[in-house]
PyMOL Python script that loads the backbone (N, CA, C, O; Angstrom):
from pymol import cmd

cmd.read_pdbstr("""\
ATOM      1  N   UNK A   1      -8.143  10.404   1.114  1.00  0.00           N
ATOM      2  CA  UNK A   1      -7.206  11.492   1.005  1.00  0.00           C
ATOM      3  C   UNK A   1      -7.568  12.370  -0.182  1.00  0.00           C
ATOM      4  O   UNK A   1      -7.558  13.597  -0.086  1.00  0.00           O
ATOM      5  N   UNK A   2      -7.885  11.735  -1.294  1.00  0.00           N
ATOM      6  CA  UNK A   2      -8.247  12.498  -2.486  1.00  0.00           C
ATOM      7  C   UNK A   2      -9.501  13.331  -2.228  1.00  0.00           C
ATOM      8  O   UNK A   2      -9.608  14.462  -2.704  1.00  0.00           O
ATOM      9  N   UNK A   3     -10.435  12.780  -1.486  1.00  0.00           N
ATOM     10  CA  UNK A   3     -11.659  13.499  -1.166  1.00  0.00           C
ATOM     11  C   UNK A   3     -11.355  14.708  -0.291  1.00  0.00           C
ATOM     12  O   UNK A   3     -11.938  15.773  -0.490  1.00  0.00           O
ATOM     13  N   UNK A   4     -10.463  14.562   0.662  1.00  0.00           N
ATOM     14  CA  UNK A   4     -10.074  15.685   1.518  1.00  0.00           C
ATOM     15  C   UNK A   4      -9.448  16.797   0.683  1.00  0.00           C
ATOM     16  O   UNK A   4      -9.730  17.976   0.901  1.00  0.00           O
ATOM     17  N   UNK A   5      -8.610  16.427  -0.258  1.00  0.00           N
ATOM     18  CA  UNK A   5      -7.980  17.414  -1.138  1.00  0.00           C
ATOM     19  C   UNK A   5      -9.038  18.119  -1.980  1.00  0.00           C
ATOM     20  O   UNK A   5      -9.001  19.339  -2.140  1.00  0.00           O
ATOM     21  N   UNK A   6      -9.970  17.354  -2.509  1.00  0.00           N
ATOM     22  CA  UNK A   6     -11.035  17.943  -3.322  1.00  0.00           C
ATOM     23  C   UNK A   6     -11.908  18.882  -2.488  1.00  0.00           C
ATOM     24  O   UNK A   6     -12.252  19.974  -2.941  1.00  0.00           O
ATOM     25  N   UNK A   7     -12.266  18.467  -1.280  1.00  0.00           N
ATOM     26  CA  UNK A   7     -13.055  19.327  -0.396  1.00  0.00           C
ATOM     27  C   UNK A   7     -12.295  20.624  -0.098  1.00  0.00           C
ATOM     28  O   UNK A   7     -12.879  21.708  -0.123  1.00  0.00           O
ATOM     29  N   UNK A   8     -11.013  20.512   0.181  1.00  0.00           N
ATOM     30  CA  UNK A   8     -10.195  21.690   0.452  1.00  0.00           C
ATOM     31  C   UNK A   8     -10.167  22.640  -0.730  1.00  0.00           C
ATOM     32  O   UNK A   8     -10.255  23.856  -0.560  1.00  0.00           O
ATOM     33  N   UNK A   9     -10.045  22.082  -1.933  1.00  0.00           N
ATOM     34  CA  UNK A   9     -10.047  22.898  -3.149  1.00  0.00           C
ATOM     35  C   UNK A   9     -11.379  23.631  -3.323  1.00  0.00           C
ATOM     36  O   UNK A   9     -11.400  24.803  -3.700  1.00  0.00           O
ATOM     37  N   UNK A  10     -12.484  22.940  -3.050  1.00  0.00           N
ATOM     38  CA  UNK A  10     -13.807  23.566  -3.164  1.00  0.00           C
ATOM     39  C   UNK A  10     -13.948  24.734  -2.191  1.00  0.00           C
ATOM     40  O   UNK A  10     -14.519  25.769  -2.534  1.00  0.00           O
ATOM     41  N   UNK A  11     -13.432  24.565  -0.993  1.00  0.00           N
ATOM     42  CA  UNK A  11     -13.491  25.646  -0.008  1.00  0.00           C
ATOM     43  C   UNK A  11     -12.585  26.813  -0.392  1.00  0.00           C
ATOM     44  O   UNK A  11     -13.005  27.969  -0.332  1.00  0.00           O
ATOM     45  N   UNK A  12     -11.351  26.520  -0.783  1.00  0.00           N
ATOM     46  CA  UNK A  12     -10.400  27.577  -1.145  1.00  0.00           C
ATOM     47  C   UNK A  12     -10.850  28.378  -2.356  1.00  0.00           C
ATOM     48  O   UNK A  12     -10.649  29.591  -2.418  1.00  0.00           O
ATOM     49  N   UNK A  13     -11.457  27.697  -3.314  1.00  0.00           N
ATOM     50  CA  UNK A  13     -11.878  28.380  -4.544  1.00  0.00           C
ATOM     51  C   UNK A  13     -13.156  29.186  -4.354  1.00  0.00           C
ATOM     52  O   UNK A  13     -13.506  30.012  -5.197  1.00  0.00           O
ATOM     53  N   UNK A  14     -13.856  28.944  -3.241  1.00  0.00           N
ATOM     54  CA  UNK A  14     -15.119  29.642  -3.016  1.00  0.00           C
ATOM     55  C   UNK A  14     -16.300  28.967  -3.669  1.00  0.00           C
ATOM     56  O   UNK A  14     -17.410  29.498  -3.640  1.00  0.00           O
ATOM     57  N   UNK A  15     -16.079  27.791  -4.265  1.00  0.00           N
ATOM     58  CA  UNK A  15     -17.179  27.041  -4.874  1.00  0.00           C
ATOM     59  C   UNK A  15     -18.232  26.712  -3.820  1.00  0.00           C
ATOM     60  O   UNK A  15     -19.431  26.741  -4.098  1.00  0.00           O
ATOM     61  N   UNK A  16     -17.780  26.402  -2.620  1.00  0.00           N
ATOM     62  CA  UNK A  16     -18.670  26.266  -1.463  1.00  0.00           C
ATOM     63  C   UNK A  16     -18.190  27.267  -0.424  1.00  0.00           C
ATOM     64  O   UNK A  16     -16.995  27.542  -0.319  1.00  0.00           O
ATOM     65  N   UNK A  17     -19.126  27.808   0.339  1.00  0.00           N
ATOM     66  CA  UNK A  17     -18.766  28.877   1.269  1.00  0.00           C
ATOM     67  C   UNK A  17     -18.180  28.371   2.582  1.00  0.00           C
ATOM     68  O   UNK A  17     -17.350  29.045   3.193  1.00  0.00           O
ATOM     69  N   UNK A  18     -18.608  27.184   3.020  1.00  0.00           N
ATOM     70  CA  UNK A  18     -18.133  26.671   4.303  1.00  0.00           C
ATOM     71  C   UNK A  18     -18.399  25.179   4.404  1.00  0.00           C
ATOM     72  O   UNK A  18     -18.961  24.574   3.492  1.00  0.00           O
ATOM     73  N   UNK A  19     -17.991  24.593   5.517  1.00  0.00           N
ATOM     74  CA  UNK A  19     -18.155  23.149   5.684  1.00  0.00           C
ATOM     75  C   UNK A  19     -19.619  22.748   5.841  1.00  0.00           C
ATOM     76  O   UNK A  19     -19.988  21.609   5.555  1.00  0.00           O
ATOM     77  N   UNK A  20     -20.445  23.678   6.292  1.00  0.00           N
ATOM     78  CA  UNK A  20     -21.881  23.381   6.396  1.00  0.00           C
ATOM     79  C   UNK A  20     -22.457  23.146   5.009  1.00  0.00           C
ATOM     80  O   UNK A  20     -23.194  22.185   4.788  1.00  0.00           O
ATOM     81  N   UNK A  21     -22.120  24.026   4.077  1.00  0.00           N
ATOM     82  CA  UNK A  21     -22.593  23.855   2.701  1.00  0.00           C
ATOM     83  C   UNK A  21     -21.994  22.602   2.072  1.00  0.00           C
ATOM     84  O   UNK A  21     -22.677  21.868   1.358  1.00  0.00           O
ATOM     85  N   UNK A  22     -20.739  22.370   2.339  1.00  0.00           N
ATOM     86  CA  UNK A  22     -20.071  21.185   1.814  1.00  0.00           C
ATOM     87  C   UNK A  22     -20.748  19.916   2.322  1.00  0.00           C
ATOM     88  O   UNK A  22     -20.970  18.981   1.552  1.00  0.00           O
ATOM     89  N   UNK A  23     -21.073  19.878   3.596  1.00  0.00           N
ATOM     90  CA  UNK A  23     -21.745  18.716   4.179  1.00  0.00           C
ATOM     91  C   UNK A  23     -23.112  18.504   3.542  1.00  0.00           C
ATOM     92  O   UNK A  23     -23.503  17.373   3.255  1.00  0.00           O
ATOM     93  N   UNK A  24     -23.832  19.593   3.325  1.00  0.00           N
ATOM     94  CA  UNK A  24     -25.154  19.490   2.697  1.00  0.00           C
ATOM     95  C   UNK A  24     -25.028  18.915   1.287  1.00  0.00           C
ATOM     96  O   UNK A  24     -25.786  18.022   0.908  1.00  0.00           O
ATOM     97  N   UNK A  25     -24.083  19.419   0.523  1.00  0.00           N
ATOM     98  CA  UNK A  25     -23.893  18.937  -0.849  1.00  0.00           C
ATOM     99  C   UNK A  25     -23.429  17.489  -0.889  1.00  0.00           C
ATOM    100  O   UNK A  25     -23.838  16.729  -1.767  1.00  0.00           O
ATOM    101  N   UNK A  26     -22.583  17.105   0.049  1.00  0.00           N
ATOM    102  CA  UNK A  26     -22.060  15.731   0.099  1.00  0.00           C
ATOM    103  C   UNK A  26     -23.033  14.770   0.779  1.00  0.00           C
ATOM    104  O   UNK A  26     -22.828  13.556   0.774  1.00  0.00           O
ATOM    105  N   UNK A  27     -24.102  15.334   1.368  1.00  0.00           N
ATOM    106  CA  UNK A  27     -25.122  14.535   2.062  1.00  0.00           C
ATOM    107  C   UNK A  27     -24.533  13.737   3.229  1.00  0.00           C
ATOM    108  O   UNK A  27     -24.843  12.564   3.439  1.00  0.00           O
ATOM    109  N   UNK A  28     -23.672  14.427   3.975  1.00  0.00           N
ATOM    110  CA  UNK A  28     -23.108  13.864   5.196  1.00  0.00           C
ATOM    111  C   UNK A  28     -23.172  14.942   6.270  1.00  0.00           C
ATOM    112  O   UNK A  28     -23.521  16.087   5.985  1.00  0.00           O
ATOM    113  N   UNK A  29     -22.836  14.577   7.498  1.00  0.00           N
ATOM    114  CA  UNK A  29     -22.851  15.552   8.583  1.00  0.00           C
ATOM    115  C   UNK A  29     -21.601  16.430   8.537  1.00  0.00           C
ATOM    116  O   UNK A  29     -20.584  16.057   7.952  1.00  0.00           O
ATOM    117  N   UNK A  30     -21.698  17.586   9.157  1.00  0.00           N
ATOM    118  CA  UNK A  30     -20.531  18.459   9.225  1.00  0.00           C
ATOM    119  C   UNK A  30     -19.375  17.812   9.999  1.00  0.00           C
ATOM    120  O   UNK A  30     -18.223  17.963   9.594  1.00  0.00           O
ATOM    121  N   UNK A  31     -19.647  17.093  11.107  1.00  0.00           N
ATOM    122  CA  UNK A  31     -18.527  16.399  11.766  1.00  0.00           C
ATOM    123  C   UNK A  31     -17.827  15.398  10.835  1.00  0.00           C
ATOM    124  O   UNK A  31     -16.613  15.216  10.926  1.00  0.00           O
ATOM    125  N   UNK A  32     -18.575  14.760   9.957  1.00  0.00           N
ATOM    126  CA  UNK A  32     -17.953  13.819   9.006  1.00  0.00           C
ATOM    127  C   UNK A  32     -17.037  14.565   8.044  1.00  0.00           C
ATOM    128  O   UNK A  32     -15.950  14.089   7.719  1.00  0.00           O
ATOM    129  N   UNK A  33     -17.480  15.739   7.589  1.00  0.00           N
ATOM    130  CA  UNK A  33     -16.631  16.563   6.713  1.00  0.00           C
ATOM    131  C   UNK A  33     -15.337  16.905   7.453  1.00  0.00           C
ATOM    132  O   UNK A  33     -14.251  16.830   6.879  1.00  0.00           O
ATOM    133  N   UNK A  34     -15.454  17.278   8.720  1.00  0.00           N
ATOM    134  CA  UNK A  34     -14.283  17.615   9.521  1.00  0.00           C
ATOM    135  C   UNK A  34     -13.340  16.418   9.632  1.00  0.00           C
ATOM    136  O   UNK A  34     -12.124  16.574   9.527  1.00  0.00           O
ATOM    137  N   UNK A  35     -13.889  15.238   9.842  1.00  0.00           N
ATOM    138  CA  UNK A  35     -13.051  14.041   9.931  1.00  0.00           C
ATOM    139  C   UNK A  35     -12.259  13.839   8.639  1.00  0.00           C
ATOM    140  O   UNK A  35     -11.063  13.549   8.676  1.00  0.00           O
ATOM    141  N   UNK A  36     -12.918  13.991   7.525  1.00  0.00           N
ATOM    142  CA  UNK A  36     -12.236  13.815   6.234  1.00  0.00           C
ATOM    143  C   UNK A  36     -11.206  14.926   6.025  1.00  0.00           C
ATOM    144  O   UNK A  36     -10.077  14.661   5.612  1.00  0.00           O
ATOM    145  N   UNK A  37     -11.597  16.163   6.312  1.00  0.00           N
ATOM    146  CA  UNK A  37     -10.700  17.300   6.097  1.00  0.00           C
ATOM    147  C   UNK A  37      -9.463  17.230   6.995  1.00  0.00           C
ATOM    148  O   UNK A  37      -8.411  17.757   6.633  1.00  0.00           O
ATOM    149  N   UNK A  38      -9.574  16.590   8.154  1.00  0.00           N
ATOM    150  CA  UNK A  38      -8.419  16.459   9.045  1.00  0.00           C
ATOM    151  C   UNK A  38      -7.272  15.691   8.402  1.00  0.00           C
ATOM    152  O   UNK A  38      -6.128  15.801   8.843  1.00  0.00           O
ATOM    153  N   UNK A  39      -7.565  14.922   7.372  1.00  0.00           N
ATOM    154  CA  UNK A  39      -6.497  14.205   6.660  1.00  0.00           C
ATOM    155  C   UNK A  39      -5.504  15.185   6.038  1.00  0.00           C
ATOM    156  O   UNK A  39      -4.354  14.827   5.784  1.00  0.00           O
ATOM    157  N   UNK A  40      -5.944  16.415   5.794  1.00  0.00           N
ATOM    158  CA  UNK A  40      -5.056  17.429   5.225  1.00  0.00           C
ATOM    159  C   UNK A  40      -3.975  17.866   6.215  1.00  0.00           C
ATOM    160  O   UNK A  40      -3.021  18.542   5.831  1.00  0.00           O
ATOM    161  N   UNK A  41      -4.121  17.485   7.487  1.00  0.00           N
ATOM    162  CA  UNK A  41      -3.126  17.825   8.504  1.00  0.00           C
ATOM    163  C   UNK A  41      -2.004  16.782   8.588  1.00  0.00           C
ATOM    164  O   UNK A  41      -1.069  16.927   9.376  1.00  0.00           O
ATOM    165  N   UNK A  42      -2.109  15.747   7.778  1.00  0.00           N
ATOM    166  CA  UNK A  42      -1.058  14.727   7.759  1.00  0.00           C
ATOM    167  C   UNK A  42       0.192  15.266   7.081  1.00  0.00           C
ATOM    168  O   UNK A  42       0.121  16.148   6.226  1.00  0.00           O
ATOM    169  N   UNK A  43       1.322  14.728   7.472  1.00  0.00           N
ATOM    170  CA  UNK A  43       2.586  15.082   6.820  1.00  0.00           C
ATOM    171  C   UNK A  43       2.467  14.798   5.316  1.00  0.00           C
ATOM    172  O   UNK A  43       1.835  13.820   4.917  1.00  0.00           O
ATOM    173  N   UNK A  44       3.069  15.646   4.494  1.00  0.00           N
ATOM    174  CA  UNK A  44       2.943  15.476   3.038  1.00  0.00           C
ATOM    175  C   UNK A  44       3.342  14.094   2.531  1.00  0.00           C
ATOM    176  O   UNK A  44       2.708  13.574   1.614  1.00  0.00           O
ATOM    177  N   UNK A  45       4.373  13.493   3.103  1.00  0.00           N
ATOM    178  CA  UNK A  45       4.786  12.174   2.639  1.00  0.00           C
ATOM    179  C   UNK A  45       3.749  11.107   2.973  1.00  0.00           C
ATOM    180  O   UNK A  45       3.583  10.148   2.219  1.00  0.00           O
ATOM    181  N   UNK A  46       3.047  11.266   4.098  1.00  0.00           N
ATOM    182  CA  UNK A  46       1.986  10.315   4.442  1.00  0.00           C
ATOM    183  C   UNK A  46       0.815  10.502   3.491  1.00  0.00           C
ATOM    184  O   UNK A  46       0.225   9.525   3.030  1.00  0.00           O
ATOM    185  N   UNK A  47       0.476  11.751   3.194  1.00  0.00           N
ATOM    186  CA  UNK A  47      -0.599  12.020   2.232  1.00  0.00           C
ATOM    187  C   UNK A  47      -0.291  11.354   0.887  1.00  0.00           C
ATOM    188  O   UNK A  47      -1.157  10.730   0.274  1.00  0.00           O
ATOM    189  N   UNK A  48       0.945  11.497   0.450  1.00  0.00           N
ATOM    190  CA  UNK A  48       1.340  10.902  -0.825  1.00  0.00           C
ATOM    191  C   UNK A  48       1.231   9.379  -0.782  1.00  0.00           C
ATOM    192  O   UNK A  48       0.733   8.768  -1.727  1.00  0.00           O
ATOM    193  N   UNK A  49       1.689   8.772   0.294  1.00  0.00           N
ATOM    194  CA  UNK A  49       1.570   7.316   0.429  1.00  0.00           C
ATOM    195  C   UNK A  49       0.117   6.872   0.369  1.00  0.00           C
ATOM    196  O   UNK A  49      -0.213   5.876  -0.274  1.00  0.00           O
ATOM    197  N   UNK A  50      -0.751   7.626   1.049  1.00  0.00           N
ATOM    198  CA  UNK A  50      -2.177   7.280   1.026  1.00  0.00           C
ATOM    199  C   UNK A  50      -2.738   7.341  -0.386  1.00  0.00           C
ATOM    200  O   UNK A  50      -3.507   6.472  -0.797  1.00  0.00           O
ATOM    201  N   UNK A  51      -2.352   8.367  -1.122  1.00  0.00           N
ATOM    202  CA  UNK A  51      -2.861   8.527  -2.490  1.00  0.00           C
ATOM    203  C   UNK A  51      -2.406   7.404  -3.416  1.00  0.00           C
ATOM    204  O   UNK A  51      -3.081   7.085  -4.395  1.00  0.00           O
ATOM    205  N   UNK A  52      -1.261   6.808  -3.102  1.00  0.00           N
ATOM    206  CA  UNK A  52      -0.714   5.784  -3.979  1.00  0.00           C
ATOM    207  C   UNK A  52      -0.776   4.374  -3.393  1.00  0.00           C
ATOM    208  O   UNK A  52      -0.072   3.475  -3.854  1.00  0.00           O
ATOM    209  N   UNK A  53      -1.620   4.184  -2.377  1.00  0.00           N
ATOM    210  CA  UNK A  53      -1.825   2.819  -1.885  1.00  0.00           C
ATOM    211  C   UNK A  53      -2.407   1.965  -3.005  1.00  0.00           C
ATOM    212  O   UNK A  53      -3.175   2.472  -3.822  1.00  0.00           O
ATOM    213  N   UNK A  54      -2.063   0.695  -3.062  1.00  0.00           N
ATOM    214  CA  UNK A  54      -2.596  -0.154  -4.114  1.00  0.00           C
ATOM    215  C   UNK A  54      -4.112  -0.319  -3.988  1.00  0.00           C
ATOM    216  O   UNK A  54      -4.667  -0.331  -2.889  1.00  0.00           O
ATOM    217  N   UNK A  55      -4.749  -0.442  -5.122  1.00  0.00           N
ATOM    218  CA  UNK A  55      -6.188  -0.660  -5.175  1.00  0.00           C
ATOM    219  C   UNK A  55      -6.533  -1.994  -4.523  1.00  0.00           C
ATOM    220  O   UNK A  55      -5.867  -3.001  -4.767  1.00  0.00           O
ATOM    221  N   UNK A  56      -7.565  -1.999  -3.703  1.00  0.00           N
ATOM    222  CA  UNK A  56      -8.022  -3.232  -3.059  1.00  0.00           C
ATOM    223  C   UNK A  56      -9.140  -3.800  -3.918  1.00  0.00           C
ATOM    224  O   UNK A  56     -10.210  -3.201  -4.029  1.00  0.00           O
ATOM    225  N   UNK A  57      -8.893  -4.957  -4.526  1.00  0.00           N
ATOM    226  CA  UNK A  57      -9.866  -5.558  -5.442  1.00  0.00           C
ATOM    227  C   UNK A  57     -10.966  -6.313  -4.706  1.00  0.00           C
ATOM    228  O   UNK A  57     -12.108  -6.353  -5.163  1.00  0.00           O
ATOM    229  N   UNK A  58     -10.627  -6.905  -3.576  1.00  0.00           N
ATOM    230  CA  UNK A  58     -11.603  -7.702  -2.828  1.00  0.00           C
ATOM    231  C   UNK A  58     -11.490  -7.386  -1.347  1.00  0.00           C
ATOM    232  O   UNK A  58     -10.393  -7.168  -0.831  1.00  0.00           O
ATOM    233  N   UNK A  59     -12.616  -7.363  -0.676  1.00  0.00           N
ATOM    234  CA  UNK A  59     -12.614  -7.121   0.760  1.00  0.00           C
ATOM    235  C   UNK A  59     -12.457  -5.655   1.096  1.00  0.00           C
ATOM    236  O   UNK A  59     -12.652  -4.778   0.255  1.00  0.00           O
ATOM    237  N   UNK A  60     -12.103  -5.412   2.331  1.00  0.00           N
ATOM    238  CA  UNK A  60     -11.982  -4.051   2.832  1.00  0.00           C
ATOM    239  C   UNK A  60     -10.561  -3.527   2.703  1.00  0.00           C
ATOM    240  O   UNK A  60      -9.596  -4.290   2.649  1.00  0.00           O
ATOM    241  N   UNK A  61     -10.458  -2.189   2.656  1.00  0.00           N
ATOM    242  CA  UNK A  61      -9.138  -1.572   2.700  1.00  0.00           C
ATOM    243  C   UNK A  61      -8.478  -1.910   4.029  1.00  0.00           C
ATOM    244  O   UNK A  61      -9.134  -1.861   5.069  1.00  0.00           O
ATOM    245  N   UNK A  62      -7.208  -2.249   4.015  1.00  0.00           N
ATOM    246  CA  UNK A  62      -6.541  -2.576   5.273  1.00  0.00           C
ATOM    247  C   UNK A  62      -6.366  -1.342   6.175  1.00  0.00           C
ATOM    248  O   UNK A  62      -6.221  -1.484   7.389  1.00  0.00           O
ATOM    249  N   UNK A  63      -6.378  -0.152   5.599  1.00  0.00           N
ATOM    250  CA  UNK A  63      -6.248   1.098   6.355  1.00  0.00           C
ATOM    251  C   UNK A  63      -7.445   1.964   6.012  1.00  0.00           C
ATOM    252  O   UNK A  63      -7.723   2.221   4.841  1.00  0.00           O
ATOM    253  N   UNK A  64      -8.154   2.415   7.045  1.00  0.00           N
ATOM    254  CA  UNK A  64      -9.325   3.256   6.788  1.00  0.00           C
ATOM    255  C   UNK A  64      -9.199   4.587   7.538  1.00  0.00           C
ATOM    256  O   UNK A  64      -8.291   4.786   8.344  1.00  0.00           O
ATOM    257  N   UNK A  65     -10.129   5.476   7.249  1.00  0.00           N
ATOM    258  CA  UNK A  65     -10.087   6.824   7.825  1.00  0.00           C
ATOM    259  C   UNK A  65     -10.144   6.795   9.340  1.00  0.00           C
ATOM    260  O   UNK A  65      -9.461   7.576  10.003  1.00  0.00           O
ATOM    261  N   UNK A  66     -10.938   5.920   9.884  1.00  0.00           N
ATOM    262  CA  UNK A  66     -11.057   5.854  11.344  1.00  0.00           C
ATOM    263  C   UNK A  66      -9.707   5.539  11.981  1.00  0.00           C
ATOM    264  O   UNK A  66      -9.361   6.103  13.019  1.00  0.00           O
ATOM    265  N   UNK A  67      -8.951   4.648  11.368  1.00  0.00           N
ATOM    266  CA  UNK A  67      -7.620   4.317  11.891  1.00  0.00           C
ATOM    267  C   UNK A  67      -6.668   5.509  11.769  1.00  0.00           C
ATOM    268  O   UNK A  67      -5.778   5.693  12.598  1.00  0.00           O
ATOM    269  N   UNK A  68      -6.867   6.307  10.731  1.00  0.00           N
ATOM    270  CA  UNK A  68      -5.987   7.448  10.498  1.00  0.00           C
ATOM    271  C   UNK A  68      -6.231   8.602  11.464  1.00  0.00           C
ATOM    272  O   UNK A  68      -5.391   9.494  11.582  1.00  0.00           O
ATOM    273  N   UNK A  69      -7.361   8.599  12.151  1.00  0.00           N
ATOM    274  CA  UNK A  69      -7.668   9.694  13.085  1.00  0.00           C
ATOM    275  C   UNK A  69      -6.597   9.830  14.158  1.00  0.00           C
ATOM    276  O   UNK A  69      -6.252  10.947  14.544  1.00  0.00           O
ATOM    277  N   UNK A  70      -6.063   8.705  14.651  1.00  0.00           N
ATOM    278  CA  UNK A  70      -4.990   8.760  15.661  1.00  0.00           C
ATOM    279  C   UNK A  70      -3.736   9.404  15.094  1.00  0.00           C
ATOM    280  O   UNK A  70      -3.029  10.133  15.789  1.00  0.00           O
ATOM    281  N   UNK A  71      -3.471   9.129  13.836  1.00  0.00           N
ATOM    282  CA  UNK A  71      -2.297   9.721  13.198  1.00  0.00           C
ATOM    283  C   UNK A  71      -2.523  11.225  13.022  1.00  0.00           C
ATOM    284  O   UNK A  71      -1.634  12.025  13.314  1.00  0.00           O
ATOM    285  N   UNK A  72      -3.694  11.603  12.553  1.00  0.00           N
ATOM    286  CA  UNK A  72      -4.032  13.018  12.338  1.00  0.00           C
ATOM    287  C   UNK A  72      -4.021  13.810  13.640  1.00  0.00           C
ATOM    288  O   UNK A  72      -3.751  15.011  13.636  1.00  0.00           O
ATOM    289  N   UNK A  73      -4.311  13.150  14.738  1.00  0.00           N
ATOM    290  CA  UNK A  73      -4.389  13.839  16.028  1.00  0.00           C
ATOM    291  C   UNK A  73      -3.024  14.355  16.484  1.00  0.00           C
ATOM    292  O   UNK A  73      -2.947  15.244  17.332  1.00  0.00           O
ATOM    293  N   UNK A  74      -1.970  13.809  15.936  1.00  0.00           N
ATOM    294  CA  UNK A  74      -0.617  14.250  16.294  1.00  0.00           C
ATOM    295  C   UNK A  74      -0.248  15.468  15.451  1.00  0.00           C
ATOM    296  O   UNK A  74      -0.341  15.429  14.225  1.00  0.00           O
ATOM    297  N   UNK A  75       0.169  16.547  16.111  1.00  0.00           N
ATOM    298  CA  UNK A  75       0.536  17.754  15.363  1.00  0.00           C
ATOM    299  C   UNK A  75       1.985  17.721  14.894  1.00  0.00           C
ATOM    300  O   UNK A  75       2.353  18.439  13.964  1.00  0.00           O
ATOM    301  N   UNK A  76       2.796  16.902  15.522  1.00  0.00           N
ATOM    302  CA  UNK A  76       4.205  16.763  15.163  1.00  0.00           C
ATOM    303  C   UNK A  76       4.320  15.709  14.062  1.00  0.00           C
ATOM    304  O   UNK A  76       3.930  14.558  14.255  1.00  0.00           O
ATOM    305  N   UNK A  77       4.855  16.108  12.911  1.00  0.00           N
ATOM    306  CA  UNK A  77       4.941  15.182  11.782  1.00  0.00           C
ATOM    307  C   UNK A  77       5.821  13.975  12.099  1.00  0.00           C
ATOM    308  O   UNK A  77       5.589  12.894  11.559  1.00  0.00           O
ATOM    309  N   UNK A  78       6.819  14.134  12.956  1.00  0.00           N
ATOM    310  CA  UNK A  78       7.635  12.976  13.332  1.00  0.00           C
ATOM    311  C   UNK A  78       6.788  11.942  14.076  1.00  0.00           C
ATOM    312  O   UNK A  78       6.916  10.740  13.847  1.00  0.00           O
ATOM    313  N   UNK A  79       5.930  12.421  14.962  1.00  0.00           N
ATOM    314  CA  UNK A  79       5.042  11.509  15.693  1.00  0.00           C
ATOM    315  C   UNK A  79       4.026  10.885  14.743  1.00  0.00           C
ATOM    316  O   UNK A  79       3.693   9.706  14.868  1.00  0.00           O
ATOM    317  N   UNK A  80       3.535  11.676  13.794  1.00  0.00           N
ATOM    318  CA  UNK A  80       2.617  11.117  12.795  1.00  0.00           C
ATOM    319  C   UNK A  80       3.287   9.984  12.043  1.00  0.00           C
ATOM    320  O   UNK A  80       2.697   8.923  11.841  1.00  0.00           O
ATOM    321  N   UNK A  81       4.524  10.217  11.631  1.00  0.00           N
ATOM    322  CA  UNK A  81       5.248   9.193  10.879  1.00  0.00           C
ATOM    323  C   UNK A  81       5.432   7.919  11.709  1.00  0.00           C
ATOM    324  O   UNK A  81       5.362   6.811  11.176  1.00  0.00           O
ATOM    325  N   UNK A  82       5.663   8.078  12.989  1.00  0.00           N
ATOM    326  CA  UNK A  82       5.806   6.925  13.889  1.00  0.00           C
ATOM    327  C   UNK A  82       4.484   6.146  13.940  1.00  0.00           C
ATOM    328  O   UNK A  82       4.475   4.927  13.768  1.00  0.00           O
ATOM    329  N   UNK A  83       3.380   6.845  14.176  1.00  0.00           N
ATOM    330  CA  UNK A  83       2.078   6.179  14.245  1.00  0.00           C
ATOM    331  C   UNK A  83       1.699   5.570  12.897  1.00  0.00           C
ATOM    332  O   UNK A  83       1.104   4.494  12.842  1.00  0.00           O
ATOM    333  N   UNK A  84       2.047   6.262  11.810  1.00  0.00           N
ATOM    334  CA  UNK A  84       1.761   5.752  10.462  1.00  0.00           C
ATOM    335  C   UNK A  84       2.521   4.444  10.228  1.00  0.00           C
ATOM    336  O   UNK A  84       1.960   3.482   9.704  1.00  0.00           O
ATOM    337  N   UNK A  85       3.784   4.412  10.614  1.00  0.00           N
ATOM    338  CA  UNK A  85       4.584   3.196  10.454  1.00  0.00           C
ATOM    339  C   UNK A  85       3.989   2.050  11.257  1.00  0.00           C
ATOM    340  O   UNK A  85       3.943   0.916  10.779  1.00  0.00           O
ATOM    341  N   UNK A  86       3.537   2.331  12.463  1.00  0.00           N
ATOM    342  CA  UNK A  86       2.897   1.283  13.277  1.00  0.00           C
ATOM    343  C   UNK A  86       1.626   0.777  12.609  1.00  0.00           C
ATOM    344  O   UNK A  86       1.376  -0.428  12.570  1.00  0.00           O
ATOM    345  N   UNK A  87       0.829   1.693  12.086  1.00  0.00           N
ATOM    346  CA  UNK A  87      -0.425   1.305  11.425  1.00  0.00           C
ATOM    347  C   UNK A  87      -0.139   0.434  10.204  1.00  0.00           C
ATOM    348  O   UNK A  87      -0.802  -0.582   9.995  1.00  0.00           O
ATOM    349  N   UNK A  88       0.840   0.826   9.406  1.00  0.00           N
ATOM    350  CA  UNK A  88       1.180   0.039   8.218  1.00  0.00           C
ATOM    351  C   UNK A  88       1.694  -1.340   8.591  1.00  0.00           C
ATOM    352  O   UNK A  88       1.410  -2.315   7.894  1.00  0.00           O
ATOM    353  N   UNK A  89       2.442  -1.435   9.675  1.00  0.00           N
ATOM    354  CA  UNK A  89       3.036  -2.723  10.049  1.00  0.00           C
ATOM    355  C   UNK A  89       1.975  -3.708  10.522  1.00  0.00           C
ATOM    356  O   UNK A  89       2.191  -4.919  10.475  1.00  0.00           O
ATOM    357  N   UNK A  90       0.839  -3.207  10.973  1.00  0.00           N
ATOM    358  CA  UNK A  90      -0.247  -4.088  11.439  1.00  0.00           C
ATOM    359  C   UNK A  90      -1.133  -4.582  10.313  1.00  0.00           C
ATOM    360  O   UNK A  90      -1.955  -5.476  10.515  1.00  0.00           O
ATOM    361  N   UNK A  91      -0.978  -4.018   9.143  1.00  0.00           N
ATOM    362  CA  UNK A  91      -1.865  -4.417   8.024  1.00  0.00           C
ATOM    363  C   UNK A  91      -1.162  -5.331   7.058  1.00  0.00           C
ATOM    364  O   UNK A  91      -1.756  -5.757   6.068  1.00  0.00           O
TER     365      UNK A  91
END
""", "prot")
cmd.dss("prot")
cmd.show_as("cartoon", "prot")
cmd.util.cbc("prot")
cmd.orient("prot")
């Protein structure tokens, strides 16, 4: 989430001209940049929760970006919140 916010700031400020340049600088593909940037479409309360998830000291994060794609795909924030609650309950 923090990376998506940072990427958005770089684009808005004009530090990078577009997602193609951003992808080149980040050394990832443009579709990957889009996947990360889609996190900015999450409801603000979900974004905040993501930013304040506890640090995982060992093993993998229980929630990852790939899992969040289903939540991001919903344009209605109420539906996002429903999918987010389901995702959290499984972890």
